[in-house]
C-alpha positions in Angstrom: -60.7 -88.7 82.8 -63.6 -91.0 83.4 -64.8 -94.5 83.2 -65.9 -95.6 79.7 -68.4 -93.0 78.5 -70.5 -92.5 75.4 -68.4 -91.5 72.4 -68.5 -87.8 72.2 -65.9 -87.4 69.5 -65.1 -89.8 66.7 -61.5 -90.9 67.3 -60.8 -90.8 63.6 -61.9 -87.1 63.5 -59.2 -86.1 66.1 -56.4 -84.1 64.3 -53.5 -86.3 63.1 -50.0 -84.9 63.2 -47.0 -86.6 61.6 -44.0 -86.4 64.1 -40.6 -85.8 62.7 -38.3 -88.6 63.7 -35.3 -86.4 63.1 -36.2 -84.2 66.1 -35.5 -81.1 64.2 -37.9 -78.9 66.1 -39.2 -80.5 69.3 -40.7 -77.2 70.7 -42.3 -76.1 67.4 -43.8 -79.5 67.1 -45.0 -79.4 70.7 -46.6 -76.1 70.1 -48.5 -77.4 67.1 -49.8 -80.4 69.1 -51.0 -78.1 72.0 -52.8 -75.9 69.5 -54.8 -78.8 68.3 -56.2 -79.7 71.7 -55.5 -81.9 74.8 -55.8 -85.2 72.9 -54.1 -85.5 69.5 -53.3 -88.4 67.2 -49.8 -88.7 66.0 -48.2 -90.6 63.1 -44.9 -92.3 63.8 -42.6 -93.9 61.3 -44.1 -96.9 59.4 -47.6 -95.3 59.5 -48.0 -96.3 63.1 -50.7 -94.2 64.8 -50.5 -93.3 68.5 -52.1 -90.7 70.8 -50.5 -87.7 72.5 -51.9 -86.1 75.6 -50.7 -82.4 75.6 -52.5 -81.3 78.8 -50.4 -81.3 81.9 -53.2 -82.2 84.3 -54.6 -84.9 82.0 -51.2 -86.5 81.5 -50.5 -86.4 85.2 -53.8 -88.2 85.9 -53.1 -90.8 83.2 -49.7 -91.8 84.5 -51.2 -92.5 87.9 -54.2 -94.4 86.5 -54.0 -98.2 86.7 -56.2 -98.6 83.7 -53.2 -97.7 81.5 -50.5 -100.4 81.2 -46.9 -99.9 80.3 -46.6 -103.5 79.0 -46.1 -103.5 75.2 -47.8 -106.9 75.0 -51.1 -105.0 75.4 -50.5 -102.9 72.2 -52.9 -103.8 69.5 -50.3 -103.0 66.8 -47.9 -105.6 68.1 -50.6 -108.2 68.6 -51.8 -107.7 65.0 -48.3 -107.7 63.5 -48.5 -104.1 62.2 -45.6 -103.3 64.5 -42.9 -105.9 64.2 -39.2 -106.3 65.2 -38.3 -104.3 62.0 -40.1 -101.2 63.2 -37.5 -98.4 63.5 -38.5 -97.4 67.1 -39.0 -100.9 68.4 -35.9 -100.6 70.6 -37.6 -98.0 72.8 -40.8 -100.1 73.1 -40.2 -103.9 73.1 -38.1 -104.3 76.2 -38.7 -106.3 79.3 -37.8 -104.5 82.5 -39.4 -102.2 85.1 -40.2 -99.6 82.5 -42.7 -102.0 80.8 -44.0 -103.8 83.9 -47.2 -103.1 85.8 -48.5 -103.5 89.3 -46.9 -106.1 91.6 -44.4 -107.1 88.9 -43.3 -103.5 88.6 -42.9 -103.1 92.3 -40.8 -106.3 92.5 -38.4 -105.0 89.8 -38.3 -101.5 91.1 -37.7 -102.2 94.8 -34.2 -103.4 94.2 -33.2 -100.0 92.8 -35.1 -97.9 95.4 -33.5 -100.1 98.2 -30.0 -99.4 96.9 -30.1 -96.0 95.2 -31.2 -94.2 98.4 -31.3 -90.5 99.0 -28.3 -90.9 101.3 -26.3 -92.7 98.6 -27.1 -90.0 96.1 -26.1 -87.2 98.5 -22.9 -89.0 99.3 -21.9 -88.5 95.7 -21.8 -84.7 96.0 -18.0 -84.3 96.8 -17.1 -86.6 93.9 -19.5 -84.8 91.5 -17.8 -81.5 92.5 -14.4 -83.0 91.9 -15.4 -84.3 88.4 -16.9 -81.0 87.5 -13.9 -78.9 88.6 -11.5 -81.2 86.7 -13.5 -81.0 83.5 -13.7 -77.2 83.8 -10.0 -77.0 84.2 -9.6 -78.9 80.9 -12.1 -77.1 78.8 -9.7 -74.4 77.4 -7.4 -77.2 76.1 -10.2 -78.4 73.8 -10.7 -75.0 72.1 -10.0 -74.8 68.3 -7.9 -72.1 66.7 -10.9 -69.7 66.9 -11.3 -70.3 70.7 -14.5 -72.4 70.2 -15.1 -75.4 72.4 -17.9 -78.0 72.0 -19.3 -77.7 75.4 -21.5 -80.8 75.1 -18.7 -83.1 73.9 -16.2 -82.0 76.6 -18.5 -81.2 79.5 -22.2 -82.0 79.4 -21.6 -85.4 77.9 -18.8 -86.3 80.3 -20.1 -85.3 83.7 -23.1 -87.7 83.9 -21.1 -90.6 82.2 -18.3 -90.4 84.7 -20.8 -90.1 87.6 -23.0 -93.1 86.6 -20.0 -95.2 85.5 -18.3 -94.7 88.9 -21.6 -95.3 90.7 -22.2 -98.6 88.9 -18.5 -99.6 89.1 -18.0 -99.8 85.3 -14.3 -100.3 84.4 -12.9 -97.3 82.4 -12.2 -99.4 79.3 -15.9 -100.2 79.0 -17.4 -96.7 79.5 -17.0 -95.3 75.9 -18.6 -98.4 74.4 -21.5 -98.3 76.8 -22.1 -94.6 76.2 -22.1 -95.1 72.5 -24.6 -97.9 72.5 -26.8 -96.1 75.0 -26.9 -93.0 72.8 -28.1 -95.2 69.9 -31.1 -96.4 72.0 -32.5 -92.9 71.8 -31.8 -92.2 68.1 -34.5 -92.2 65.5 -32.3 -92.2 62.4 -31.0 -95.8 62.7 -32.3 -98.7 60.7 -34.1 -101.5 62.7 -31.1 -103.7 62.0 -28.7 -101.1 63.5 -31.0 -100.7 66.5 -31.1 -104.4 67.2 -27.3 -104.8 66.8 -26.7 -101.9 69.1 -29.1 -103.3 71.7 -27.4 -106.7 71.6 -24.0 -105.1 72.1 -25.4 -103.0 75.0 -26.9 -106.1 76.7 -23.7 -108.0 76.2 -21.6 -105.2 77.9 -24.0 -105.1 80.8 -24.0 -108.9 81.2 -20.2 -108.7 81.4 -20.6 -106.0 84.1 -22.8 -108.3 86.2 -20.3 -111.2 85.8 -17.4 -108.9 86.6 -18.9 -107.4 89.8 -20.2 -110.8 91.0 -16.6 -112.0 90.8 -15.1 -108.7 91.9 -17.5 -107.0 94.3 -16.9 -103.5 95.5 -18.6 -100.5 97.0 -20.4 -99.7 93.8 -24.1 -99.9 93.0 -23.8 -102.9 90.7 -22.2 -104.9 93.6 -24.9 -103.7 96.0 -27.7 -104.7 93.6 -26.2 -108.2 93.2 -25.8 -108.6 96.9 -29.3 -107.3 97.7 -30.8 -109.5 95.0 -29.2 -112.7 96.3 -30.8 -112.2 99.6 -34.3 -111.4 98.2 -37.0 -114.0 98.1 -38.4 -112.3 95.0 -35.0 -112.2 93.4 -34.5 -110.9 89.8 -33.2 -113.4 87.3 -30.1 -112.5 85.2 -32.0 -110.8 82.4 -34.0 -108.7 84.9 -30.8 -107.7 86.6 -29.3 -106.7 83.3 -32.5 -104.8 82.4 -32.3 -102.9 85.7 -28.7 -101.8 85.0 -29.8 -100.7 81.6 -32.5 -98.4 83.1 -30.1 -97.0 85.6 -27.5 -96.3 82.9 -30.1 -94.6 80.8 -31.6 -92.6 83.7 -28.1 -91.5 84.8 -26.9 -90.5 81.4 -29.3 -89.3 78.7 -31.5 -87.0 80.7 -28.7 -85.4 82.7 -26.6 -84.7 79.6 -29.6 -82.9 78.0 -30.4 -81.1 81.2 -26.9 -79.6 81.5 -26.7 -78.8 77.8 -30.2 -77.2 77.6 -29.7 -75.2 80.8 -26.4 -73.6 79.6 -27.9 -72.9 76.2 -31.0 -71.3 77.8 -28.9 -69.1 80.1 -26.7 -68.0 77.2 -29.7 -66.9 75.2 -31.6 -65.3 78.2 -29.2 -62.8 79.6 -31.8 -61.4 82.1 -32.2 -64.9 83.7 -28.5 -65.4 83.6 -28.0 -62.2 85.6 -30.5 -63.3 88.2 -28.9 -66.7 88.5 -25.3 -65.6 88.7 -25.9 -62.8 91.2 -28.4 -64.7 93.3 -28.3 -67.7 95.7 -28.5 -71.5 95.4 -32.2 -71.0 95.3 -31.9 -69.4 91.9 -29.8 -72.2 90.6 -32.4 -74.7 91.7 -34.8 -72.6 89.8 -32.6 -72.9 86.7 -32.7 -76.7 86.9 -36.4 -76.9 87.5 -37.2 -74.3 84.8 -35.0 -76.1 82.3 -36.8 -79.4 83.0 -40.1 -77.7 82.4 -39.3 -75.3 79.6 -37.0 -77.5 77.6 -37.5 -81.1 78.9 -34.6 -83.4 78.2 -37.0 -86.1 76.9 -39.4 -84.6 74.5 -41.6 -87.6 74.0 -41.7 -90.9 75.8 -43.5 -94.1 74.9 -46.0 -95.7 75.6 -49.0 -96.6 77.7 -51.9 -98.8 76.6 -55.5 -98.6 77.9 -56.7 -101.9 79.3 -60.2 -100.8 78.4 -61.8 -98.1 76.4 -61.1 -94.8 78.3 -62.5 -91.4 77.8 -60.1 -88.5 77.9 -61.3 -84.9 77.3 -64.3 -86.1 75.4 -62.4 -88.7 73.3 -62.7 -92.4 73.9 -59.3 -94.0 73.3 -59.8 -97.6 72.4 -58.3 -100.4 74.5 -54.8 -101.4 73.4 -53.9 -98.2 71.5 -50.6 -96.5 72.2 -50.4 -93.2 74.1 -47.3 -91.0 74.0 -46.2 -88.8 76.9 -45.1 -85.5 75.2 -43.1 -83.9 77.9 -42.0 -81.0 75.6 -45.7 -80.2 75.0 -47.0 -80.4 78.6 -44.0 -78.4 79.9 -45.4 -75.3 78.2 -49.1 -75.9 78.9 -50.6 -72.5 79.6 -53.4 -74.0 81.7 -50.7 -75.3 84.1 -48.0 -72.6 83.9 -50.0 -69.5 82.9 -50.1 -67.3 79.8 -46.3 -66.9 79.9 -45.6 -70.6 79.8 -43.4 -70.1 76.8 -41.1 -67.8 78.7 -37.9 -69.1 80.4 -38.3 -67.7 84.0 -36.1 -69.2 86.7 -38.1 -67.6 89.5 -41.4 -69.0 88.2 -43.7 -69.8 91.2 -45.4 -72.8 89.5 -42.4 -75.1 88.9 -44.1 -78.4 88.9 -43.1 -80.4 85.8 -43.4 -83.9 84.4 -39.9 -84.1 82.9 -39.1 -87.2 85.0 -42.6 -88.6 84.7 -44.8 -89.2 87.7 -46.6 -91.9 89.6 -45.3 -95.4 90.0 -43.0 -95.1 87.0 -41.3 -91.8 88.0 -37.7 -91.9 86.9 -35.4 -93.7 89.3 -32.6 -91.3 88.5 -34.4 -88.0 89.1 -32.6 -87.2 92.4 -29.2 -88.0 90.9 -29.9 -85.8 87.8 -31.0 -82.9 90.0 -27.9 -83.3 92.2 -25.6 -83.2 89.1 -27.5 -80.3 87.5 -27.4 -78.2 90.7 -23.6 -78.7 90.9 -22.5 -78.8 87.2 -24.5 -75.8 85.9 -23.6 -73.0 88.4 -20.0 -74.2 88.3 -19.7 -73.3 84.6 -20.8 -69.7 85.1 -18.7 -69.3 88.2 -15.6 -70.5 86.4 -16.3 -68.9 83.0 -18.6 -65.9 83.7 -18.3 -64.7 80.0 -19.2 -68.0 78.4 -21.5 -67.6 75.4 -22.7 -69.5 72.3 -20.2 -69.3 69.4 -23.0 -69.7 66.8 -26.6 -68.4 66.5 -29.0 -70.5 68.5 -30.9 -71.3 65.3 -27.8 -72.9 63.8 -27.5 -75.5 66.6 -27.9 -79.0 65.3 -30.5 -81.0 67.2 -30.1 -84.6 68.3 -31.6 -87.0 65.6 -34.2 -88.3 68.0 -38.0 -88.3 68.4 -37.3 -88.8 72.1 -34.2 -86.9 73.3 -34.6 -83.1 73.1 -31.2 -81.3 73.0 -28.5 -80.1 70.7 -26.0 -82.6 69.3 -23.2 -80.0 69.8 -23.0 -76.8 71.8 -20.2 -74.6 70.4 -19.2 -71.9 73.0 -16.5 -69.4 73.6 -15.4 -69.4 77.2 -14.6 -65.6 77.2 
C-alpha cells in the first residue's frame, strides 16, 4: 500500500463479483474472490458496489492505516443518496458507536470498555463458564428427537455465549431471549429494510431499559461497572453512546462465539484425523482447534466497511476516496500467501496460526479474549462428555445462516453416540 500513485489499473476493469446475501456458500464465494486477485470489486444488494481485499497482508496493513475511516459519513454512496435508510444492509453500516468512530473519538468510546472488560475480569469468568457448559451438556440428551438427533447449535452453541454475556452484563433472565432474537436479526441479510429498522429500534429500546435498570439497581455486573466508570470520566459517554457500547459488547459476546463453537464442532466431526489429535492431546491442541477454526472458517465471513479519506493505491489499483471497502475474513483466512499451499486444509497443529477473524489494529474486537476463553472451555468439553458425537446429516445438507456477514450453520443436527 502506498501514497496516491499513478493509476496502473482502471478501477472499472477490476473484476466484479455479485455477493450472495443469503450466505449459501461463504467459502466457495471466498475462493472465487481470491482467484480474481488481491483487490476485487463486489456487488451488494441494491446494485451497491464495494471493494474486497482478499490478501491477508494487505488487509492487515489496511486496518492499521489511518487513511481509512470507519465513519459511514465518509461513504460517497450515502452522501449521494444512492444508499439510503431503505438499503437492506443499512443496519450493519449506519450506526454511531465505537465501530464507526475514528482517532481520538474512537479512543474515547473504547477506553470505557477496555477499562472494565479487563483480562482479569475475563479470566475470572472461567469457573462460571465451566459450570454453564457442564449444565448444558447434562441436558443435551433430553433434547433428542425420536431418532436420537439433537440440534447442537440450538441447545448448546447458541446458549453458552448468550448465558455468559447476559450474566456478565447483568441482563435479567426475562430479557435475554428478546435481546438474542433482535441481535440475531442485525446480522441477517434476508430481512426487509423495514424489518431491520424495527428490529434495531426494539434492540436499542431493550438496551436503554438495561441502562436504566442497572443505574437504579447496580450490581457486580459489567453494565453497572460501565455506568459507574462513565460517571467519573471527564470524557463521559452520553446515553446513546453508552447504549451503543452495550450493543457492541452484546454482539461481540454472542454472534462470533456461537459461530466459533458451531464451526469448530462441525469441523472436528468432518475431520476425524484432527479430532483424534485433539482428543488424545493436550490443552495446546484444543487451543489449536480454536485458532484454526477462526482462520479456516471465520465466524464473520465479511465485515463492513472502511472508506479511504484520499485516493489510495492497493496492489496497483487506486481506490477512490470515499468508496466502501469490505473486510472478507473468510477469504483472507485461506490466503495461500499467508498460510501456505495447504491453506484450504483444516490443521490444528498449523505453525502459522495468525488470523484476522477478530480484526486487527485499533478496532480489534473487544470480545476476542472472552470468545477464546469460551471456545477453549466449551469445545473440548463436548468431546470429553460425548466422545462419539457426530453429524446426523451430510455436511452438504447443513443449512447456512441467511447472512452475508455471519458464517455458520443455522442448525447442527448431531447424534451424541
